[in-house]
TIRO-663377 format. One record per residue: y, z, x of N, C-alpha, C in turn. Coordinates in steps of 0.001 Angstrom, whole numbers, padded with zeros to 6 digits, always signed. Layout:
<sites>
YZXYZXYZX ...
</sites>
This chain:
<sites>
+023081+012113-017701+021412+011744-018156+021211+013210-018888 +020244+012884-019995+019617+014102-020497+018178+014027-019638 +017449+015441-020530+016391+015622-020027+016077+016514-019191 +014830+017184-018514+014355+017946-017653+015180+017715-016289 +014933+016443-015915+015393+015931-014583+016914+016133-014460 +017732+015972-015520+018932+016218-015155+019554+017687-015155 +018809+018628-015600+019037+020107-015448+018567+020205-014150 +017557+019861-013396+016803+019920-012304+017772+019340-010946 +018129+018599-011439+019167+017724-010238+020241+018232-009802 +020729+018384-008630+021727+018741-007670+022789+017441-007089 +023854+017887-007367+024667+016937-006417+025795+017334-005367 +025787+016621-004555+026705+017483-003377+027416+016006-002870 +028643+016220-002293+029297+014841-001768+028581+014505-000562 +028232+013351-000317+027809+012489+000847+028787+012894+002136 +027897+013053+003313+028314+013203+004455+029247+011863+005005 +029991+011810+005829+030466+010466+006273+029476+009689+006922 +028479+009957+007539+027599+009521+008238+026810+008774+007349 +026506+009628+005974+025662+009162+005026+026182+008099+004115 +027744+008182+004110+028515+007468+003351+028297+006046+004195 +028194+006003+005603+028261+004911+006161+026999+004195+006239 +026075+004900+006273+024376+004261+005994+024008+003504+004648 +024703+004256+003581+024766+003802+002577+025477+002781+002408 +026755+002619+002592+027375+001515+002804+027042+000306+003280 +026445+000515+004684+025909-000729+005288+024618-000895+004679 +023436-000043+004475+022402-000429+003760+022461-001298+002620 +023499-000913+001598+023539-001644+000424+024300-003161+000772 +025349-003086+001555+025548-004455+002066+024658-005411+002585 +023981-005031+003401+022789-005466+003803+021622-006291+002812 +021323-004904+001990+020314-005401+000864+021180-006520-000219 +022618-006520-000119+023118-007604-001312+023598-008816-000555 +023729-008970+000932+024410-010097+001144+022899-010808+002330 +022115-010227+002516+021091-010712+003477+019729-011137+002718 +019537-012217+002718+018246-012589+001917+016942-011650+002391 +016253-011064+001627+015090-010335+001849+013600-011067+001394 +012789-010587+002045+011481-011044+001559+010535-009779+001896 +009462-009836+001181+008585-008998+001270+007191-009235+001500 +006451-008852+002439+005190-009185+002774+004334-007586+002723 +003079-008235+001867+001938-006989+001488+000698-007553+002032 +000325-006671+003015-001055-007051+003354-001781-005728+003454 -003161-005635+003443-004113-004667+004034-004721-005125+005334 -004954-003753+006047-005857-004148+007204-006384-003001+007406 -007787-003303+008234-008493-002443+008526-008055-002054+010107 -007594-000311+010078-006978-000030+011285-008230+000963+012302 -009149+000638+011714-010381+001808+012624-010292+001644+014153 -010440+000296+014292-010310+000380+015862-008887+000717+016663 -007526+000285+015728-006417+000900+016360-006373+002459+016288 -007065+003106+015154-007038+004945+015557-008184+005147+016545 -008966+004249+016833-009909+004705+018410-009059+004519+019346 -008374+003544+019228-007671+003207+020923-006531+004181+021016 -005643+004504+020063-004712+005444+019847-005303+006720+020312 -006549+007413+019918-007213+008456+020231-007399+008329+021739 -008000+007190+022302-008303+007138+023743-006779+007595+024416 -006061+006629+023981-004696+006525+024937-004174+008079+024654 -004007+008723+023721-003728+009762+023575-004318+011187+024264 -005768+010953+024618-006642+011748+025477-006273+011326+026887 -006181+010207+027373-005653+010072+029071-004015+010342+029071 -003251+010468+028209-001941+010306+028040-001316+011832+028850 -000305+011716+029040+000357+013091+029144+001002+013825+028115 +002005+014518+027989+002386+015195+026844+003050+014438+025800 +003483+013183+026094+004195+012290+025008+002797+011642+024130 +002782+011827+022959+001726+011186+021889+001876+010157+021519 +001013+009175+021337+001438+008037+020559+001125+008132+018922 +001986+007808+018088+001754+007815+016808+001595+006218+016167 +001028+006276+015110+000910+004845+014622+002135+004325+014223 +003251+005031+013814+004535+004384+013699+004885+003760+015329 +004799+004358+016176+005061+003918+017651+004305+002664+017860 +003145+002122+017521+002261+001134+017590+002825+000121+016818 +003133+000531+015397+003926-000820+014306+005131-000744+015219 +005842-000206+015576+007052-000619+016190+007254-001475+017188 +006210-001130+018133+005688-002074+019574+005211-003717+018690 +004094-003132+017891+003606-004594+017141+004873-005336+016747 +005818-004765+015643+006884-005792+015033+007785-006300+015978 +008257-005545+017226+008653-006075+018128+008289-007269+018923 +006724-007110+019085+006314-008232+019862+006177-009335+018982 +005831-009188+017558+005733-010351+016437+007629-010961+016635 +008029-010345+016325+009652-010954+016761+009600-011809+017627 +009041-011512+018923+009542-012147+020384+008443-013213+020193 +007214-013288+019793+006504-014274+019362+006638-015148+018468 +007590-014733+017344+007741-015669+016270+009244-015687+015841 +010103-016475+016891+011611-016036+016876+012416-016564+015743 +011618-017359+015037+012178-017943+013384+012161-016562+012637 +011414-015701+012854+011217-014709+011867+012581-013482+012313 +013200-013767+013283+014162-012868+014069+015172-013271+013903 +015778-013460+012795+016800-014549+012328+017733-013742+011042 +018831-013945+010749+019547-013304+009876+020425-014431+009199 +020968-014035+007984+022058-014995+007403+023327-014807+007614 +024380-015220+008012+025703-014812+008041+026373-016208+007913 +027298-015899+006565+028287-017093+006326+027615-018376+006161 +026366-018533+005546+025970-019947+005479+025352-020415+006610 +024885-019844+007880+024471-019739+008997+022969-019210+009248 +022019-019570+009675+020920-018732+009902+021207-018495+011791 +021050-017161+012020+021462-016909+013012+020176-016219+014030 +019657-016761+014838+018317-016405+015440+018684-015167+016400 +018493-013939+016487+018592-013176+017416+017985-013024+018736 +018762-012624+019824+017840-012164+020964+017062-011256+021071 +016431-010798+021803+015478-009478+021909+014679-009532+020721 +014459-008084+020517+013605-007919+019486+013471-006358+018810 +015185-006289+018206+015079-004949+017932+014631-004507+016405 +014582-003234+016517+013640-002888+015409+014314-001598+014685 +014743-001559+013587+015055-000113+012931+014172+000772+012445 +014266+001955+012429+013248+002453+011704+013973+003829+010904 +013778+003790+009715+014292+004677+008851+013957+005945+009124 +014974+006969+009209+014382+008523+009547+015105+009431+008800 +014580+010165+007819+014971+011414+007301+015246+012542+008438 +016514+012475+008216+017040+013568+009549+018012+014861+008885 +018154+016123+009426+019041+016853+008844+020247+016463+008392 +020793+015266+009035+022180+014563+008669+022007+013642+007699 +020841+013534+007173+020450+012618+005964+019751+011420+006459 +019548+010179+006089+018746+009061+006094+019718+008490+007278 +019318+007979+008336+019520+007443+009572+018784+006316+009680 +018917+005206+010347+018157+004068+010816+018687+003880+012523 +017982+004478+013419+018243+004071+014730+017516+002888+014743 +018088+002109+015860+017462+000874+016227+016816+000874+017548 +015369+000656+017691+014863+000450+019110+015336-000810+019669 +015919-001070+020677+016289-002352+021410+014925-002696+022115 +015008-003923+021860+013768-004951+022457+012282-004050+022342 +011982-003559+021342+010977-002996+021026+009474-003595+021482 +009737-005144+021395+008405-006210+021634+008339-005954+023256 +009179-006004+024402+009342-005881+025484+009045-004696+026338 +008772-003489+025762+008427-002469+026421+006846-002094+026193 +006200-001213+027040+004885-000650+027103+005049+000114+025894 +003866+000440+025628+003713+001755+024273+004324+003073+024738 +004483+003551+025799+004902+004555+026237+006327+004344+026271 +006857+003225+026633+008345+003161+026516+008899+003275+025123 +007919+002798+024222+008326+002701+022635+008158+004181+022296 +007273+004974+022781+007345+006440+022084+008203+006965+022623 +008726+006973+023742+009789+007650+024365+011135+007161+023762 +011417+005984+023346+012341+005907+022787+012966+006132+021529 +011594+006243+020770+011452+007209+019226+012045+008085+019214 +011396+008796+020413+011397+010097+020719+012994+011008+020807 +013749+009831+021488+015136+010400+022172+015985+010247+020735 
</sites>
């Protein structure tokens, strides 16, 4: 590539972890049908609830991410038809309500999976995210 961005770019070999993540995310993107949902929400009451919970809680603080992870897990539990994957011509409905969270870490992009995100209390979700 030519231009200013080519001069500013740097290359480095991907780490083994980054190679695995890239391979798996690419494979998932290419082989699993995807759909995207876009919506807007007024989260004023959610922010107030979070502030109240954090004021009454111990050292573990709830973030919006924790609340979203729990909500997605509960939605998967309530609507099991959305908790499914395509596999060799079959639709496989998954047990539980596992939710992946893309995280930028010193090792690169990783996607830890929060197991049964819909089953736990918000404190359990926050603790699992922190682990």
